[in-house]
Backbone and ligand atoms as CSV (ligand in chain L), in Angstrom:
chain,resi,resn,atom,element,x,y,z
A,1,UNK,N,N,25.009,-15.206,18.987
A,1,UNK,CA,C,24.526,-14.661,17.742
A,1,UNK,C,C,23.707,-13.473,18.151
A,2,UNK,N,N,24.201,-12.113,17.567
A,2,UNK,CA,C,23.458,-10.944,17.916
A,2,UNK,C,C,22.283,-10.996,17.248
A,3,UNK,N,N,21.286,-10.399,17.988
A,3,UNK,CA,C,19.798,-10.180,17.329
A,3,UNK,C,C,19.920,-8.759,16.431
A,4,UNK,N,N,19.482,-9.086,15.163
A,4,UNK,CA,C,19.553,-7.887,14.133
A,4,UNK,C,C,18.611,-6.779,14.654
A,5,UNK,N,N,19.277,-5.638,14.588
A,5,UNK,CA,C,18.525,-4.410,15.086
A,5,UNK,C,C,17.363,-4.089,14.085
A,6,UNK,N,N,16.116,-3.817,14.511
A,6,UNK,CA,C,15.124,-3.654,13.660
A,6,UNK,C,C,15.309,-2.278,12.858
A,7,UNK,N,N,14.816,-2.040,11.610
A,7,UNK,CA,C,15.050,-0.980,10.792
A,7,UNK,C,C,14.421,0.187,11.335
A,8,UNK,N,N,14.982,1.343,10.895
A,8,UNK,CA,C,14.664,2.798,11.342
A,8,UNK,C,C,13.626,3.095,10.381
A,9,UNK,N,N,12.377,3.432,10.708
A,9,UNK,CA,C,11.265,3.616,9.948
A,9,UNK,C,C,11.396,5.185,9.826
A,10,UNK,N,N,11.121,5.713,8.483
A,10,UNK,CA,C,11.142,7.096,8.190
A,10,UNK,C,C,10.001,7.464,7.193
A,11,UNK,N,N,9.166,8.527,7.630
A,11,UNK,CA,C,8.105,9.135,6.656
A,11,UNK,C,C,8.595,10.446,6.308
A,12,UNK,N,N,8.189,10.714,4.955
A,12,UNK,CA,C,8.625,12.135,4.526
A,12,UNK,C,C,7.391,12.737,3.981
A,13,UNK,N,N,7.271,14.052,3.758
A,13,UNK,CA,C,6.359,14.543,2.891
A,13,UNK,C,C,6.835,16.065,2.532
A,14,UNK,N,N,6.168,16.425,1.587
A,14,UNK,CA,C,6.370,17.851,1.159
A,14,UNK,C,C,5.059,18.685,1.278
A,15,UNK,N,N,5.150,19.787,2.087
A,15,UNK,CA,C,3.731,20.547,2.200
A,15,UNK,C,C,4.073,21.791,1.288
A,16,UNK,N,N,4.091,22.932,1.623
A,16,UNK,CA,C,4.174,24.218,0.773
A,16,UNK,C,C,5.808,24.220,0.572
A,17,UNK,N,N,6.265,23.329,-0.098
A,17,UNK,CA,C,7.679,23.205,-0.626
A,17,UNK,C,C,7.810,23.099,-2.037
A,18,UNK,N,N,9.022,22.966,-2.460
A,18,UNK,CA,C,9.525,22.615,-4.070
A,18,UNK,C,C,9.996,21.420,-4.326
A,19,UNK,N,N,10.098,20.445,-3.176
A,19,UNK,CA,C,10.685,18.999,-3.350
A,19,UNK,C,C,12.169,19.385,-3.505
A,20,UNK,N,N,12.669,20.447,-3.255
A,20,UNK,CA,C,14.313,20.537,-3.371
A,20,UNK,C,C,14.919,19.950,-2.131
A,21,UNK,N,N,14.222,19.964,-1.026
A,21,UNK,CA,C,14.818,19.244,0.076
A,21,UNK,C,C,14.693,17.688,-0.123
A,22,UNK,N,N,13.686,17.182,-0.836
A,22,UNK,CA,C,13.644,15.837,-1.092
A,22,UNK,C,C,14.850,15.364,-2.078
A,23,UNK,N,N,14.938,16.298,-2.947
A,23,UNK,CA,C,16.171,15.967,-4.010
A,23,UNK,C,C,17.497,15.890,-3.345
A,24,UNK,N,N,17.624,16.814,-2.300
A,24,UNK,CA,C,18.927,16.881,-1.501
A,24,UNK,C,C,19.060,15.683,-0.698
A,25,UNK,N,N,18.073,15.168,-0.134
A,25,UNK,CA,C,18.136,13.885,0.668
A,25,UNK,C,C,18.406,12.699,-0.391
A,26,UNK,N,N,18.082,12.700,-1.624
A,26,UNK,CA,C,18.573,11.653,-2.470
A,26,UNK,C,C,19.894,11.811,-2.985
A,27,UNK,N,N,20.433,13.093,-2.842
A,27,UNK,CA,C,21.858,13.224,-3.235
A,27,UNK,C,C,22.755,12.422,-2.135
A,28,UNK,N,N,22.234,11.876,-1.270
A,28,UNK,CA,C,22.932,11.130,-0.391
A,28,UNK,C,C,23.654,9.830,-1.256
A,29,UNK,N,N,23.106,9.836,-2.385
A,29,UNK,CA,C,23.730,8.791,-3.444
A,29,UNK,C,C,24.219,7.556,-3.016
A,30,UNK,N,N,25.354,7.123,-3.058
A,30,UNK,CA,C,25.767,5.581,-2.760
A,30,UNK,C,C,25.624,5.575,-1.351
A,31,UNK,N,N,25.731,6.550,-0.530
A,31,UNK,CA,C,25.480,6.313,0.912
A,31,UNK,C,C,24.078,5.726,1.328
A,32,UNK,N,N,23.065,6.133,0.301
A,32,UNK,CA,C,21.796,5.576,0.502
A,32,UNK,C,C,21.872,4.013,0.430
A,33,UNK,N,N,22.612,3.322,-0.393
A,33,UNK,CA,C,22.857,1.957,-0.572
A,33,UNK,C,C,23.235,1.459,0.784
A,34,UNK,N,N,24.261,2.154,1.552
A,34,UNK,CA,C,24.725,1.730,2.832
A,34,UNK,C,C,23.664,1.811,3.787
A,35,UNK,N,N,22.880,2.749,3.747
A,35,UNK,CA,C,21.536,2.945,4.678
A,35,UNK,C,C,20.402,2.021,4.387
A,36,UNK,N,N,20.129,1.644,3.164
A,36,UNK,CA,C,19.003,1.006,2.936
A,36,UNK,C,C,19.058,-0.223,3.626
A,37,UNK,N,N,20.054,-0.757,4.248
A,37,UNK,CA,C,19.720,-1.999,5.005
A,37,UNK,C,C,19.290,-1.732,6.508
A,38,UNK,N,N,19.385,-0.419,6.794
A,38,UNK,CA,C,19.098,0.037,8.113
A,38,UNK,C,C,17.829,0.716,8.209
A,39,UNK,N,N,17.243,1.389,7.181
A,39,UNK,CA,C,16.169,2.158,7.141
A,39,UNK,C,C,15.039,1.628,6.231
A,40,UNK,N,N,13.891,2.070,6.499
A,40,UNK,CA,C,12.683,1.582,5.747
A,40,UNK,C,C,11.784,2.852,5.482
A,41,UNK,N,N,11.386,3.150,4.427
A,41,UNK,CA,C,10.401,4.364,4.196
A,41,UNK,C,C,9.014,3.881,4.369
A,42,UNK,N,N,8.320,4.678,4.990
A,42,UNK,CA,C,6.967,4.624,5.298
A,42,UNK,C,C,6.079,5.586,4.271
A,43,UNK,N,N,5.313,6.377,4.815
A,43,UNK,CA,C,4.609,7.457,3.897
A,43,UNK,C,C,5.751,8.216,3.254
A,44,UNK,N,N,5.583,8.576,2.138
A,44,UNK,CA,C,6.661,9.356,1.447
A,44,UNK,C,C,6.320,9.354,0.024
A,45,UNK,N,N,6.716,10.480,-0.842
A,45,UNK,CA,C,6.655,10.494,-2.295
A,45,UNK,C,C,7.619,9.400,-2.889
A,46,UNK,N,N,8.450,8.893,-2.095
A,46,UNK,CA,C,9.267,7.755,-2.494
A,46,UNK,C,C,8.523,6.529,-2.585
A,47,UNK,N,N,7.599,6.353,-1.851
A,47,UNK,CA,C,6.793,5.000,-1.704
A,47,UNK,C,C,5.325,5.293,-2.110
A,48,UNK,N,N,4.899,6.432,-2.207
A,48,UNK,CA,C,3.423,6.707,-2.441
A,48,UNK,C,C,2.447,6.169,-1.423
A,49,UNK,N,N,2.890,5.912,-0.206
A,49,UNK,CA,C,2.247,5.462,0.799
A,49,UNK,C,C,1.315,6.748,1.165
A,50,UNK,N,N,0.181,6.808,1.463
A,50,UNK,CA,C,-0.541,8.197,1.701
A,50,UNK,C,C,-0.621,8.539,3.173
A,51,UNK,N,N,-0.533,7.511,3.920
A,51,UNK,CA,C,-0.678,7.936,5.581
A,51,UNK,C,C,0.458,7.293,6.265
A,52,UNK,N,N,0.911,8.051,7.246
A,52,UNK,CA,C,1.902,7.486,8.237
A,52,UNK,C,C,1.304,6.254,8.897
A,53,UNK,N,N,2.079,5.274,9.097
A,53,UNK,CA,C,1.713,3.940,9.794
A,53,UNK,C,C,0.882,4.364,11.098
A,54,UNK,N,N,-0.203,3.874,11.355
A,54,UNK,CA,C,-0.851,4.240,12.678
A,54,UNK,C,C,0.000,3.613,13.958
A,55,UNK,N,N,0.784,2.687,13.478
A,55,UNK,CA,C,1.737,2.107,14.778
A,55,UNK,C,C,2.776,2.829,14.816
A,56,UNK,N,N,2.955,4.062,14.238
A,56,UNK,CA,C,4.213,4.922,14.362
A,56,UNK,C,C,5.360,4.594,13.709
A,57,UNK,N,N,6.172,5.689,13.463
A,57,UNK,CA,C,7.393,5.444,12.807
A,57,UNK,C,C,8.570,6.318,13.613
A,58,UNK,N,N,9.670,6.042,13.271
A,58,UNK,CA,C,10.787,6.595,14.144
A,58,UNK,C,C,11.130,8.120,13.740
A,59,UNK,N,N,11.139,8.196,12.491
A,59,UNK,CA,C,11.468,9.728,12.068
A,59,UNK,C,C,10.605,10.376,11.089
A,60,UNK,N,N,9.976,11.569,11.274
A,60,UNK,CA,C,9.185,12.067,10.375
A,60,UNK,C,C,10.049,13.359,9.767
A,61,UNK,N,N,10.168,13.481,8.348
A,61,UNK,CA,C,10.930,14.504,7.647
A,61,UNK,C,C,10.072,15.333,6.997
A,62,UNK,N,N,9.791,16.682,7.202
A,62,UNK,CA,C,8.769,17.456,6.650
A,62,UNK,C,C,9.352,18.558,5.882
A,63,UNK,N,N,9.342,18.608,4.646
A,63,UNK,CA,C,9.752,19.948,3.881
A,63,UNK,C,C,8.517,20.796,3.688
A,64,UNK,N,N,8.706,22.039,3.679
A,64,UNK,CA,C,7.594,23.150,3.344
A,64,UNK,C,C,6.874,23.490,4.592
A,65,UNK,N,N,6.343,24.766,4.370
A,65,UNK,CA,C,5.591,25.340,5.552
A,65,UNK,C,C,4.144,24.800,5.234
A,66,UNK,N,N,3.302,25.552,5.885
A,66,UNK,CA,C,1.913,25.298,6.025
A,66,UNK,C,C,1.073,26.541,5.387
A,67,UNK,N,N,0.442,25.992,4.180
A,67,UNK,CA,C,-0.332,27.197,3.421
A,67,UNK,C,C,-1.775,26.972,3.345
A,68,UNK,N,N,-2.223,25.654,3.697
A,68,UNK,CA,C,-3.694,25.397,3.731
A,68,UNK,C,C,-3.915,24.605,4.589
A,69,UNK,N,N,-5.277,24.338,4.742
A,69,UNK,CA,C,-5.896,23.406,5.932
A,69,UNK,C,C,-5.538,22.049,5.749
A,70,UNK,N,N,-5.249,21.614,4.524
A,70,UNK,CA,C,-4.775,20.202,4.391
A,70,UNK,C,C,-3.236,19.863,4.850
A,71,UNK,N,N,-2.424,20.977,4.563
A,71,UNK,CA,C,-1.127,20.923,5.028
A,71,UNK,C,C,-1.111,20.632,6.896
A,72,UNK,N,N,-1.944,21.479,7.404
A,72,UNK,CA,C,-2.166,21.153,8.893
A,72,UNK,C,C,-2.479,19.865,9.221
A,73,UNK,N,N,-3.351,19.361,8.490
A,73,UNK,CA,C,-4.001,17.981,8.846
A,73,UNK,C,C,-2.848,16.922,8.590
A,74,UNK,N,N,-2.004,17.070,7.617
A,74,UNK,CA,C,-0.883,16.205,7.471
A,74,UNK,C,C,0.106,16.337,8.442
A,75,UNK,N,N,0.379,17.538,8.848
A,75,UNK,CA,C,1.488,17.917,10.006
A,75,UNK,C,C,0.811,17.278,11.184
A,76,UNK,N,N,-0.340,17.407,11.479
A,76,UNK,CA,C,-0.798,16.653,12.816
A,76,UNK,C,C,-0.823,15.200,12.744
A,77,UNK,N,N,-0.886,14.506,11.615
A,77,UNK,CA,C,-0.721,13.314,11.684
A,77,UNK,C,C,0.590,12.921,11.986
A,78,UNK,N,N,1.657,13.453,11.123
A,78,UNK,CA,C,2.959,13.215,11.335
A,78,UNK,C,C,3.417,13.514,12.877
A,79,UNK,N,N,2.849,14.414,13.488
A,79,UNK,CA,C,3.452,14.730,14.866
A,79,UNK,C,C,2.804,13.632,15.637
A,80,UNK,N,N,1.542,13.016,15.398
A,80,UNK,CA,C,0.876,12.173,16.369
A,80,UNK,C,C,1.716,10.843,16.119
A,81,UNK,N,N,2.378,10.467,15.008
A,81,UNK,CA,C,2.621,9.148,14.606
A,81,UNK,C,C,4.213,9.146,14.619
A,82,UNK,N,N,5.175,10.186,14.484
A,82,UNK,CA,C,6.566,10.238,14.502
A,82,UNK,C,C,7.131,10.358,15.759
A,83,UNK,N,N,8.090,9.497,16.244
A,83,UNK,CA,C,8.669,9.710,17.520
A,83,UNK,C,C,9.679,11.121,17.385
A,84,UNK,N,N,10.423,11.261,16.325
A,84,UNK,CA,C,11.200,12.523,16.227
A,84,UNK,C,C,10.765,13.149,14.917
A,85,UNK,N,N,10.229,14.389,15.017
A,85,UNK,CA,C,9.574,15.078,14.026
A,85,UNK,C,C,10.781,16.256,13.476
A,86,UNK,N,N,11.070,16.322,12.426
A,86,UNK,CA,C,12.075,17.108,11.870
A,86,UNK,C,C,11.538,18.043,10.846
A,87,UNK,N,N,11.781,19.474,11.034
A,87,UNK,CA,C,11.386,20.559,10.143
A,87,UNK,C,C,12.660,20.482,9.215
A,88,UNK,N,N,12.439,20.232,7.905
A,88,UNK,CA,C,13.461,20.197,6.844
A,88,UNK,C,C,13.596,21.327,6.146
A,89,UNK,N,N,14.603,22.254,6.039
A,89,UNK,CA,C,14.738,23.439,5.280
A,89,UNK,C,C,14.134,24.654,5.643
A,90,UNK,N,N,14.375,25.543,5.050
A,90,UNK,CA,C,14.055,27.059,5.383
A,90,UNK,C,C,12.475,27.249,5.466
A,91,UNK,N,N,11.740,26.363,4.464
A,91,UNK,CA,C,10.320,26.696,4.260
A,91,UNK,C,C,9.513,26.159,5.445
A,92,UNK,N,N,9.991,24.903,5.955
A,92,UNK,CA,C,9.512,24.295,7.038
A,92,UNK,C,C,9.781,24.963,8.377
A,93,UNK,N,N,11.080,25.660,8.572
A,93,UNK,CA,C,11.498,26.213,9.690
A,93,UNK,C,C,11.045,27.654,9.779
A,94,UNK,N,N,10.840,28.368,8.730
A,94,UNK,CA,C,10.402,29.768,8.600
A,94,UNK,C,C,9.227,30.289,7.694
A,95,UNK,N,N,9.009,29.309,7.003
A,95,UNK,CA,C,7.789,29.722,5.894
A,95,UNK,C,C,8.483,29.752,4.531
A,96,UNK,N,N,9.693,30.226,4.418
A,96,UNK,CA,C,10.373,30.211,3.273
A,96,UNK,C,C,9.805,31.152,2.081
A,97,UNK,N,N,10.192,30.857,0.923
A,97,UNK,CA,C,9.446,31.415,-0.259
A,97,UNK,C,C,7.990,31.758,-0.116
A,98,UNK,N,N,7.267,30.484,0.068
A,98,UNK,CA,C,5.867,30.639,-0.170
A,98,UNK,C,C,5.247,31.862,0.899
A,99,UNK,N,N,6.009,32.151,2.145
A,99,UNK,CA,C,5.618,33.070,2.996
A,99,UNK,C,C,5.670,34.529,2.625
A,100,UNK,N,N,6.266,34.620,1.370
A,100,UNK,CA,C,6.447,36.049,0.977
A,100,UNK,C,C,4.948,36.529,0.745
A,101,UNK,N,N,4.039,35.712,0.703
A,101,UNK,CA,C,2.659,36.124,0.322
A,101,UNK,C,C,2.039,36.855,1.593
A,102,UNK,N,N,2.781,36.629,2.817
A,102,UNK,CA,C,2.146,36.964,4.024
A,102,UNK,C,C,1.778,38.322,4.326
A,103,UNK,N,N,2.172,39.165,3.610
A,103,UNK,CA,C,2.010,40.724,3.638
A,103,UNK,C,C,0.719,41.180,2.835
A,104,UNK,N,N,0.148,40.127,2.243
A,104,UNK,CA,C,-1.019,40.520,1.324
A,104,UNK,C,C,-2.239,39.687,1.790
A,105,UNK,N,N,-3.452,40.225,1.692
A,105,UNK,CA,C,-4.490,39.514,2.142
A,105,UNK,C,C,-4.801,38.563,1.110
A,106,UNK,N,N,-5.329,37.333,1.682
A,106,UNK,CA,C,-5.700,36.160,0.758
A,106,UNK,C,C,-6.659,36.439,-0.190
A,107,UNK,N,N,-7.686,37.315,0.163
A,107,UNK,CA,C,-8.672,37.798,-0.892
A,107,UNK,C,C,-8.038,38.692,-1.927
A,108,UNK,N,N,-6.968,39.215,-1.767
A,108,UNK,CA,C,-6.371,40.122,-2.789
A,108,UNK,C,C,-5.723,39.220,-3.617
A,109,UNK,N,N,-4.811,38.188,-3.053
A,109,UNK,CA,C,-4.017,37.115,-3.855
A,109,UNK,C,C,-5.132,36.248,-4.590
A,110,UNK,N,N,-6.170,35.811,-4.184
A,110,UNK,CA,C,-7.002,35.186,-4.900
A,110,UNK,C,C,-7.745,35.991,-6.221
A,111,UNK,N,N,-7.971,37.253,-6.041
A,111,UNK,CA,C,-8.515,38.030,-7.034
A,111,UNK,C,C,-7.369,38.192,-7.973
A,112,UNK,N,N,-6.188,38.463,-7.809
A,112,UNK,CA,C,-5.091,38.651,-8.654
A,112,UNK,C,C,-4.960,37.288,-9.489
A,113,UNK,N,N,-5.128,36.229,-8.827
A,113,UNK,CA,C,-4.657,35.018,-9.689
A,113,UNK,C,C,-5.794,34.611,-10.592
A,114,UNK,N,N,-7.222,34.946,-10.002
A,114,UNK,CA,C,-8.371,34.355,-10.806
A,114,UNK,C,C,-9.317,35.175,-11.353
A,115,UNK,N,N,-9.151,36.495,-10.976
A,115,UNK,CA,C,-10.278,37.325,-11.366
A,115,UNK,C,C,-9.782,38.692,-12.322
A,116,UNK,N,N,-8.643,38.432,-12.715
A,116,UNK,CA,C,-7.964,39.540,-13.564
A,116,UNK,C,C,-8.803,39.676,-14.866
A,117,UNK,N,N,-8.873,40.783,-15.046
A,117,UNK,CA,C,-9.790,41.229,-16.504
A,117,UNK,C,C,-9.245,40.767,-17.579
A,118,UNK,N,N,-7.899,40.324,-17.667
A,118,UNK,CA,C,-7.292,39.798,-18.951
A,118,UNK,C,C,-7.595,38.281,-19.107
A,119,UNK,N,N,-8.368,37.744,-18.098
A,119,UNK,CA,C,-8.562,36.333,-18.266
A,119,UNK,C,C,-9.765,35.941,-19.004
A,120,UNK,N,N,-9.665,34.814,-19.754
A,120,UNK,CA,C,-10.869,34.437,-20.359
A,120,UNK,C,C,-12.075,34.245,-19.891
A,121,UNK,N,N,-12.006,33.396,-18.759
A,121,UNK,CA,C,-13.229,33.067,-17.895
A,121,UNK,C,C,-13.038,33.222,-16.524
A,122,UNK,N,N,-12.762,34.485,-16.036
A,122,UNK,CA,C,-12.282,34.699,-14.570
A,122,UNK,C,C,-13.492,34.210,-13.650
A,123,UNK,N,N,-12.751,33.229,-12.755
A,123,UNK,CA,C,-13.733,32.729,-11.735
A,123,UNK,C,C,-12.741,32.028,-10.493
A,124,UNK,N,N,-13.292,32.100,-9.356
A,124,UNK,CA,C,-12.544,31.693,-8.523
A,124,UNK,C,C,-12.927,30.033,-8.162
A,125,UNK,N,N,-11.928,29.063,-8.188
A,125,UNK,CA,C,-12.192,27.580,-8.013
A,125,UNK,C,C,-13.014,27.291,-6.906
A,126,UNK,N,N,-14.195,26.713,-7.146
A,126,UNK,CA,C,-14.960,26.247,-5.985
A,126,UNK,C,C,-14.909,24.801,-5.612
A,127,UNK,N,N,-14.046,24.023,-6.193
A,127,UNK,CA,C,-14.127,22.400,-5.830
A,127,UNK,C,C,-13.956,22.134,-4.491
A,128,UNK,N,N,-15.136,21.502,-3.863
A,128,UNK,CA,C,-14.978,21.364,-2.235
A,128,UNK,C,C,-13.855,20.521,-2.042
A,129,UNK,N,N,-12.997,19.826,-3.069
A,129,UNK,CA,C,-11.818,19.080,-2.417
A,129,UNK,C,C,-10.644,20.165,-2.349
A,130,UNK,N,N,-10.736,21.407,-2.748
A,130,UNK,CA,C,-9.553,22.345,-2.658
A,130,UNK,C,C,-9.548,22.697,-1.275
A,131,UNK,N,N,-8.470,22.514,-0.451
A,131,UNK,CA,C,-8.204,22.917,0.897
A,131,UNK,C,C,-8.351,24.478,0.998
A,132,UNK,N,N,-9.079,24.829,1.995
A,132,UNK,CA,C,-8.994,26.553,2.221
A,132,UNK,C,C,-7.477,26.946,2.510
A,133,UNK,N,N,-7.146,28.146,1.982
A,133,UNK,CA,C,-5.829,28.632,2.220
A,133,UNK,C,C,-5.903,29.222,3.764
A,134,UNK,N,N,-4.678,29.261,4.175
A,134,UNK,CA,C,-4.665,29.955,5.746
A,134,UNK,C,C,-4.290,31.277,5.351
A,135,UNK,N,N,-4.576,32.142,6.408
A,135,UNK,CA,C,-4.403,33.513,6.106
A,135,UNK,C,C,-3.036,33.939,5.872
A,136,UNK,N,N,-1.954,33.224,6.539
A,136,UNK,CA,C,-0.687,33.309,6.347
A,136,UNK,C,C,0.049,31.890,6.324
A,137,UNK,N,N,1.281,31.977,5.458
A,137,UNK,CA,C,1.885,30.568,5.489
A,137,UNK,C,C,2.869,30.520,6.971
A,138,UNK,N,N,2.650,29.440,7.400
A,138,UNK,CA,C,3.253,29.149,8.894
A,138,UNK,C,C,4.374,28.271,8.871
A,139,UNK,N,N,5.372,28.455,9.746
A,139,UNK,CA,C,6.534,27.385,9.821
A,139,UNK,C,C,5.767,26.354,10.758
A,140,UNK,N,N,6.206,25.139,10.634
A,140,UNK,CA,C,5.749,23.931,11.411
A,140,UNK,C,C,5.559,24.229,12.813
A,141,UNK,N,N,6.790,24.854,13.587
A,141,UNK,CA,C,6.575,24.848,15.017
A,141,UNK,C,C,5.591,25.783,15.501
A,142,UNK,N,N,4.779,26.511,14.701
A,142,UNK,CA,C,3.767,27.302,15.148
A,142,UNK,C,C,2.388,26.618,15.336
A,143,UNK,N,N,2.610,25.327,14.746
A,143,UNK,CA,C,1.259,24.403,14.944
A,143,UNK,C,C,1.539,23.289,16.002
A,144,UNK,N,N,2.808,22.718,15.733
A,144,UNK,CA,C,2.985,21.405,16.771
A,144,UNK,C,C,4.428,21.684,17.063
A,145,UNK,N,N,4.861,20.939,18.121
A,145,UNK,CA,C,6.054,20.961,18.556
A,145,UNK,C,C,7.022,20.276,17.654
A,146,UNK,N,N,8.162,20.750,17.437
A,146,UNK,CA,C,9.144,20.124,16.379
A,146,UNK,C,C,10.480,19.612,17.198
A,147,UNK,N,N,11.031,18.468,16.982
A,147,UNK,CA,C,11.973,18.045,17.856
A,147,UNK,C,C,13.378,18.430,17.087
A,148,UNK,N,N,13.560,18.707,15.913
A,148,UNK,CA,C,14.898,18.977,15.379
A,148,UNK,C,C,14.664,19.551,14.066
A,149,UNK,N,N,15.727,20.362,13.741
A,149,UNK,CA,C,15.577,21.046,12.358
A,149,UNK,C,C,16.865,20.777,11.598
A,150,UNK,N,N,16.733,20.736,10.293
A,150,UNK,CA,C,17.926,20.690,9.311
A,150,UNK,C,C,17.726,22.074,8.531
A,151,UNK,N,N,18.609,22.820,8.919
A,151,UNK,CA,C,18.648,24.197,8.300
A,151,UNK,C,C,19.344,24.164,6.884
A,152,UNK,N,N,18.756,25.151,6.049
A,152,UNK,CA,C,19.498,25.239,4.670
A,152,UNK,C,C,18.154,25.303,3.546
A,153,UNK,N,N,18.458,25.600,2.225
A,153,UNK,CA,C,17.633,25.623,1.092
A,153,UNK,C,C,18.369,25.258,0.090
A,154,UNK,N,N,18.466,23.964,0.032
A,154,UNK,CA,C,17.943,22.867,0.856
A,154,UNK,C,C,19.066,22.516,1.675
A,155,UNK,N,N,19.006,21.730,2.810
A,155,UNK,CA,C,19.981,21.298,3.757
A,155,UNK,C,C,20.826,20.204,2.747
A,156,UNK,N,N,22.112,20.215,3.110
A,156,UNK,CA,C,22.947,19.360,2.156
A,156,UNK,C,C,22.699,17.844,2.568
A,157,UNK,N,N,22.974,16.895,1.622
A,157,UNK,CA,C,22.809,15.535,1.857
A,157,UNK,C,C,23.418,14.896,3.083
A,158,UNK,N,N,24.606,15.496,3.419
A,158,UNK,CA,C,25.350,15.031,4.516
A,158,UNK,C,C,24.535,15.431,5.939
A,159,UNK,N,N,23.808,16.425,5.772
A,159,UNK,CA,C,23.024,16.657,7.028
A,159,UNK,C,C,21.954,15.604,7.210
A,160,UNK,N,N,21.220,15.031,6.125
A,160,UNK,CA,C,20.298,13.958,6.249
A,160,UNK,C,C,21.023,12.666,6.735
A,161,UNK,N,N,22.090,12.459,6.277
A,161,UNK,CA,C,22.830,11.148,6.621
A,161,UNK,C,C,23.187,11.156,8.017
A,162,UNK,N,N,23.654,12.467,8.403
A,162,UNK,CA,C,24.187,12.397,9.832
A,162,UNK,C,C,22.938,12.182,10.701
A,163,UNK,N,N,21.820,12.908,10.445
A,163,UNK,CA,C,20.674,12.778,11.346
A,163,UNK,C,C,20.479,11.452,11.342
A,164,UNK,N,N,20.295,10.609,10.431
A,164,UNK,CA,C,19.939,9.133,10.310
A,164,UNK,C,C,21.022,8.361,11.066
A,165,UNK,N,N,22.393,8.595,10.931
A,165,UNK,CA,C,23.409,7.728,11.506
A,165,UNK,C,C,23.162,7.996,13.033
A,166,UNK,N,N,22.970,9.341,13.413
A,166,UNK,CA,C,22.826,9.500,14.812
A,166,UNK,C,C,21.708,8.752,15.373
A,167,UNK,N,N,20.521,8.723,14.894
A,167,UNK,CA,C,19.582,7.897,15.176
A,167,UNK,C,C,19.811,6.418,15.472
A,168,UNK,N,N,20.421,5.860,14.472
A,168,UNK,CA,C,20.864,4.466,14.374
A,168,UNK,C,C,21.859,4.324,15.479
A,169,UNK,N,N,22.732,5.161,15.806
A,169,UNK,CA,C,23.755,5.046,16.874
A,169,UNK,C,C,23.465,5.560,18.221
A,170,UNK,N,N,22.052,5.863,18.209
A,170,UNK,CA,C,21.570,6.429,19.643
A,170,UNK,C,C,22.330,7.562,20.162
A,171,UNK,N,N,22.680,8.480,19.360
A,171,UNK,CA,C,23.537,9.685,19.982
A,171,UNK,C,C,22.834,10.864,19.164
A,172,UNK,N,N,23.196,12.130,19.568
A,172,UNK,CA,C,22.902,13.479,19.106
A,172,UNK,C,C,23.462,13.669,17.779
A,173,UNK,N,N,22.895,14.332,16.937
A,173,UNK,CA,C,23.417,14.548,15.649
A,173,UNK,C,C,24.375,15.710,15.712
A,174,UNK,N,N,25.534,15.654,14.984
A,174,UNK,CA,C,26.453,16.684,14.882
A,174,UNK,C,C,25.864,17.731,13.905
A,175,UNK,N,N,26.232,19.129,14.246
A,175,UNK,CA,C,25.664,20.073,13.350
A,175,UNK,C,C,26.859,20.994,12.906
A,176,UNK,N,N,27.683,20.641,12.132
A,176,UNK,CA,C,28.901,21.629,11.915
A,176,UNK,C,C,28.229,22.630,10.979
A,177,UNK,N,N,29.063,23.939,10.770
A,177,UNK,CA,C,28.416,24.888,10.162
A,177,UNK,C,C,28.240,24.559,8.705
A,178,UNK,N,N,29.066,23.682,8.039
A,178,UNK,CA,C,28.804,23.380,6.702
A,178,UNK,C,C,27.592,22.596,6.440
A,179,UNK,N,N,26.905,21.934,7.622
A,179,UNK,CA,C,25.713,21.453,7.435
A,179,UNK,C,C,24.544,22.372,7.019
A,180,UNK,N,N,24.864,23.610,6.908
A,180,UNK,CA,C,23.712,24.571,6.585
A,180,UNK,C,C,24.144,25.148,5.152
A,181,UNK,N,N,23.228,24.987,4.211
A,181,UNK,CA,C,23.559,25.463,2.976
A,181,UNK,C,C,22.276,26.237,2.402
A,182,UNK,N,N,22.664,27.416,1.834
A,182,UNK,CA,C,21.555,28.136,1.167
A,182,UNK,C,C,21.975,28.463,-0.181
A,183,UNK,N,N,21.562,27.626,-1.336
A,183,UNK,CA,C,22.085,27.880,-2.658
A,183,UNK,C,C,21.348,29.035,-3.283
L,1,SF4,FE1,FE,12.538,23.994,-1.652
L,1,SF4,FE2,FE,14.520,25.483,-0.260
L,1,SF4,FE3,FE,11.840,25.230,0.702
L,1,SF4,FE4,FE,13.617,23.094,0.625
L,1,SF4,S1,S,13.789,25.054,1.882
L,1,SF4,S2,S,11.256,23.109,-0.049
L,1,SF4,S3,S,14.848,23.537,-1.315
L,1,SF4,S4,S,12.529,26.178,-1.081
């Protein structure tokens, strides 16, 4: 009798992203039903688990770049606890749309957003729970080593499926040109 293979554990999160990459992952649709016998979600917006299992998980999928100190903290936890860390989509790989702010000093951005003369009660939010903004939006690889990337905005569902199947089959994922999509 063959011993059942342990499930592949997967953590996901969105940092400075729009959740479009997560939506694309869910576009795996009926294939997710096939995969679900072989995978188990850990920390993820899909489970509402807030931290990656300290015992570690097999794959960490991160969409979005780094725009504040909390993003960096979350990324470091993923790096420490995920065997394979994947930068998912243009924002995680390059900074993406949020990085359009990189040419403007943070003080100017904050003043524009919160201190405009047309605002009723202009003030900069001071809640200590608000994480400080980074001076620039950074891609993941500028802070921790990344093992793999899924290109696109968002990457197509098939790219997620291929990544997971490759891990299950202990082989390198295939990356055909159609695995990149920029809608
Ligand atoms: Fe959204 Fe595109 Fe960034 Fe993914 S890569 S988080 S879809 S903007």
